[in-house]
C-alpha positions as a Markdown table, in Angstrom:
| # | Residue | x | y | z |
|---|---|---|---|---|
| 1 | Met | 82.3 | 148.3 | 95.5 |
| 2 | Lys | 81.3 | 150.3 | 98.6 |
| 3 | Pro | 83.8 | 150.7 | 101.4 |
| 4 | Asp | 81.6 | 148.7 | 103.8 |
| 5 | Ala | 81.3 | 145.8 | 101.4 |
| 6 | Phe | 85.1 | 145.8 | 100.9 |
| 7 | Cys | 85.6 | 145.5 | 104.7 |
| 8 | Gly | 83.2 | 142.6 | 104.9 |
| 9 | Phe | 85.1 | 140.9 | 102.1 |
| 10 | Asn | 88.4 | 141.3 | 103.9 |
| 11 | Glu | 87.0 | 139.9 | 107.1 |
| 12 | Ala | 85.5 | 136.9 | 105.2 |
| 13 | Val | 88.8 | 136.2 | 103.6 |
| 14 | Ile | 90.6 | 136.3 | 107.0 |
| 15 | Ile | 88.0 | 134.1 | 108.6 |
| 16 | Leu | 88.3 | 131.6 | 105.7 |
| 17 | Leu | 92.1 | 131.6 | 106.0 |
| 18 | Phe | 91.9 | 130.8 | 109.8 |
| 19 | Ile | 89.3 | 128.1 | 109.2 |
| 20 | Ser | 91.5 | 126.6 | 106.4 |
| 21 | Phe | 94.5 | 126.8 | 108.7 |
| 22 | Phe | 92.8 | 124.9 | 111.5 |
| 23 | Phe | 91.4 | 122.3 | 109.1 |
| 24 | Gly | 94.9 | 121.8 | 107.8 |
| 25 | Ile | 96.2 | 121.2 | 111.3 |
| 26 | Ile | 93.4 | 118.8 | 112.1 |
| 27 | Ile | 94.0 | 116.9 | 108.8 |
| 28 | Tyr | 97.7 | 116.7 | 109.6 |
| 29 | Ile | 97.1 | 115.4 | 113.2 |
| 30 | Val | 94.5 | 112.8 | 112.1 |
| 31 | Thr | 96.7 | 111.5 | 109.2 |
| 32 | Arg | 99.8 | 111.5 | 111.4 |
| 33 | Val | 98.1 | 109.5 | 114.2 |
| 34 | Gly | 96.4 | 107.3 | 111.6 |
| 35 | Glu | 99.7 | 106.5 | 109.9 |
| 36 | Ser | 101.4 | 105.7 | 113.2 |
| 37 | Val | 98.6 | 103.3 | 114.1 |
| 38 | Leu | 98.9 | 101.6 | 110.7 |
| 39 | Val | 102.7 | 101.4 | 111.1 |
| 40 | Arg | 102.4 | 99.8 | 114.6 |
| 41 | Lys | 99.9 | 97.2 | 113.3 |
| 42 | Gly | 102.4 | 96.4 | 110.4 |
| 43 | Leu | 100.0 | 97.4 | 107.7 |
| 44 | Val | 102.3 | 100.1 | 106.2 |
| 45 | Asp | 106.0 | 100.8 | 106.5 |
| 46 | Gly | 107.0 | 103.8 | 108.5 |
| 47 | His | 110.0 | 106.1 | 107.7 |
| 48 | Lys | 112.3 | 104.0 | 109.8 |
| 49 | Glu | 111.4 | 100.8 | 108.0 |
| 50 | Val | 111.8 | 102.4 | 104.6 |
| 51 | Phe | 115.1 | 103.9 | 105.7 |
| 52 | Glu | 116.4 | 100.5 | 106.8 |
| 53 | Ser | 115.2 | 98.7 | 103.6 |
| 54 | Val | 116.8 | 101.5 | 101.4 |
| 55 | Val | 120.2 | 101.4 | 103.1 |
| 56 | Asn | 120.3 | 97.6 | 103.0 |
| 57 | Asp | 119.1 | 97.2 | 99.4 |
| 58 | Pro | 121.8 | 97.6 | 96.8 |
| 59 | Asp | 119.2 | 98.1 | 94.1 |
| 60 | Arg | 118.0 | 101.3 | 95.8 |
| 61 | Leu | 121.2 | 102.7 | 97.1 |
| 62 | Asn | 124.5 | 101.6 | 95.4 |
| 63 | Glu | 127.4 | 100.3 | 97.3 |
| 64 | Val | 129.5 | 103.5 | 97.1 |
| 65 | Ala | 126.6 | 105.6 | 98.5 |
| 66 | Thr | 126.0 | 103.1 | 101.2 |
| 67 | Asp | 129.7 | 103.1 | 102.2 |
| 68 | Val | 129.8 | 106.9 | 102.2 |
| 69 | Phe | 126.7 | 107.0 | 104.4 |
| 70 | Tyr | 128.1 | 104.5 | 106.9 |
| 71 | Glu | 131.4 | 106.3 | 107.0 |
| 72 | Arg | 129.6 | 109.6 | 107.8 |
| 73 | Val | 127.6 | 108.0 | 110.6 |
| 74 | Lys | 130.6 | 106.2 | 112.0 |
| 75 | Asp | 132.7 | 109.4 | 112.0 |
| 76 | Arg | 129.9 | 111.5 | 113.5 |
| 77 | Tyr | 129.0 | 109.1 | 116.3 |
| 78 | Glu | 132.4 | 107.4 | 116.8 |
| 79 | Val | 131.1 | 103.9 | 116.5 |
| 80 | Glu | 132.0 | 100.9 | 114.3 |
| 81 | Arg | 130.1 | 100.2 | 111.1 |
| 82 | Glu | 128.9 | 96.9 | 112.4 |
| 83 | Phe | 127.3 | 98.7 | 115.4 |
| 84 | Val | 125.5 | 101.1 | 113.0 |
| 85 | Glu | 124.4 | 98.2 | 110.8 |
| 86 | Asp | 123.0 | 96.4 | 113.8 |
| 87 | Asn | 121.2 | 99.4 | 115.2 |
| 88 | Leu | 120.3 | 101.3 | 112.0 |
| 89 | Leu | 116.7 | 102.1 | 113.2 |
| 90 | Asp | 118.1 | 103.7 | 116.3 |
| 91 | Phe | 120.2 | 106.1 | 114.2 |
| 92 | Tyr | 117.3 | 107.1 | 112.0 |
| 93 | Arg | 116.0 | 109.9 | 114.3 |
| 94 | Met | 119.4 | 111.3 | 114.8 |
| 95 | Ile | 120.1 | 111.4 | 111.1 |
| 96 | Ala | 116.7 | 112.9 | 110.3 |
| 97 | Ser | 117.2 | 115.5 | 113.0 |
| 98 | Thr | 120.6 | 116.5 | 111.7 |
| 99 | Val | 119.3 | 116.9 | 108.1 |
| 100 | Leu | 116.1 | 118.8 | 109.2 |
| 101 | Arg | 118.2 | 121.2 | 111.3 |
| 102 | Ser | 120.4 | 122.1 | 108.4 |
| 103 | Arg | 119.5 | 124.7 | 105.8 |
| 104 | Leu | 120.4 | 122.3 | 103.0 |
| 105 | Gly | 118.6 | 119.3 | 101.6 |
| 106 | Leu | 116.0 | 118.2 | 99.1 |
| 107 | Ser | 114.7 | 115.7 | 101.6 |
| 108 | Arg | 112.8 | 118.5 | 103.5 |
| 109 | Thr | 110.9 | 119.4 | 100.3 |
| 110 | Leu | 110.1 | 115.8 | 99.6 |
| 111 | Met | 108.9 | 115.4 | 103.2 |
| 112 | Gly | 106.5 | 118.3 | 102.7 |
| 113 | Met | 105.2 | 116.8 | 99.5 |
| 114 | Tyr | 104.8 | 113.4 | 101.2 |
| 115 | Ile | 102.8 | 115.1 | 104.1 |
| 116 | Phe | 100.6 | 116.9 | 101.5 |
| 117 | Cys | 99.8 | 113.6 | 99.7 |
| 118 | Arg | 99.1 | 111.9 | 103.0 |
| 119 | Gly | 96.7 | 114.6 | 104.0 |
| 120 | Leu | 94.8 | 114.3 | 100.7 |
| 121 | Leu | 94.4 | 110.6 | 101.4 |
| 122 | Leu | 92.0 | 111.7 | 104.1 |
| 123 | Val | 90.4 | 114.5 | 102.2 |
| 124 | Phe | 89.1 | 112.5 | 99.2 |
| 125 | Pro | 87.3 | 109.7 | 101.0 |
| 126 | Thr | 85.8 | 112.4 | 103.3 |
| 127 | Leu | 84.6 | 114.3 | 100.2 |
| 128 | Ser | 83.2 | 111.1 | 98.8 |
| 129 | Val | 81.1 | 110.5 | 101.9 |
| 130 | Ile | 79.9 | 114.2 | 101.8 |
| 131 | Tyr | 78.9 | 113.8 | 98.2 |
| 132 | Ile | 76.9 | 110.7 | 99.0 |
| 133 | Leu | 75.2 | 112.2 | 102.0 |
| 134 | Phe | 74.5 | 115.6 | 100.5 |
| 135 | Pro | 74.1 | 115.2 | 96.7 |
| 136 | Thr | 74.9 | 118.2 | 94.5 |
| 137 | Gln | 73.8 | 119.2 | 91.0 |
| 138 | Tyr | 76.5 | 117.0 | 89.6 |
| 139 | Pro | 76.1 | 113.3 | 89.2 |
| 140 | Val | 77.3 | 111.5 | 92.3 |
| 141 | Leu | 78.9 | 108.8 | 90.2 |
| 142 | His | 81.1 | 111.3 | 88.4 |
| 143 | Leu | 82.2 | 112.9 | 91.7 |
| 144 | Leu | 82.9 | 109.6 | 93.3 |
| 145 | Ser | 84.9 | 108.5 | 90.2 |
| 146 | Leu | 86.9 | 111.7 | 90.3 |
| 147 | Cys | 87.6 | 111.3 | 94.1 |
| 148 | Thr | 88.6 | 107.7 | 93.6 |
| 149 | Leu | 91.0 | 108.7 | 90.7 |
| 150 | Leu | 92.5 | 111.5 | 92.7 |
| 151 | Phe | 92.8 | 109.2 | 95.8 |
| 152 | Gly | 94.8 | 106.8 | 93.6 |
| 153 | Val | 97.1 | 109.5 | 92.3 |
| 154 | Phe | 97.8 | 110.8 | 95.7 |
| 155 | Phe | 98.3 | 107.3 | 97.1 |
| 156 | Ile | 101.0 | 106.7 | 94.5 |
| 157 | Gly | 102.5 | 110.1 | 95.4 |
| 158 | Tyr | 102.4 | 109.2 | 99.1 |
| 159 | Thr | 104.3 | 106.0 | 98.7 |
| 160 | Thr | 106.7 | 107.5 | 96.1 |
| 161 | Phe | 107.6 | 110.6 | 98.0 |
| 162 | Lys | 108.1 | 108.6 | 101.2 |
| 163 | Arg | 110.7 | 106.4 | 99.4 |
| 164 | Tyr | 112.3 | 109.4 | 97.8 |
| 165 | Tyr | 112.3 | 111.3 | 101.0 |
| 166 | Val | 114.4 | 108.5 | 102.6 |
| 167 | Leu | 116.8 | 108.3 | 99.7 |
| 168 | Tyr | 117.4 | 112.0 | 99.8 |
| 169 | Leu | 117.6 | 112.0 | 103.6 |
| 170 | Ile | 120.5 | 109.6 | 103.3 |
| 171 | Thr | 122.2 | 111.7 | 100.5 |
| 172 | Asp | 121.6 | 114.9 | 102.4 |
| 173 | Tyr | 123.1 | 113.5 | 105.5 |
| 174 | Ala | 126.2 | 112.4 | 103.7 |
| 175 | Ser | 126.5 | 115.8 | 102.0 |
| 176 | Ile | 125.9 | 117.8 | 105.3 |
| 177 | Gln | 128.5 | 115.7 | 107.1 |
| 178 | Ser | 131.1 | 116.2 | 104.4 |
| 179 | Asp | 130.5 | 120.0 | 104.3 |
| 180 | Pro | 130.4 | 121.3 | 107.9 |
| 181 | Ser | 129.5 | 124.9 | 106.9 |
């Protein structure tokens, strides 16, 4: 490869990285806004609603873990358990903020995986429309089938990682509050 060709390659890679970065930000913003609209309309559960349902469901979070969680919140904010139970959604942001500020926690990793899956829920339908409008050498039916399959897989990941994120958020909060370092 000639030196001039190598410089052009490096510039092309840098340009592609910037374009990819900006597309990633656009996808994040669109999916974040879209999800918040769906949550407000009651079509999907948001983090707060999943959080409340997990804390209040003994099949998802056993009684001991629930008691430890409530004790940590009660000690941290110096309020009675009944007040926390009645205002659980109000405590969600403070709990999430505490965990996300810490250097510990699996919940942050699960949140990243959840956001990735949420972004791909926009990408695959968009690719399907592009394949329909601009056919390629590959059969459109095969590409649409692949996009539909992958959409399904990432939808399952989206719902699963949201639930696991909330479970580990509760666990991480209890762990962080018991270990102040």
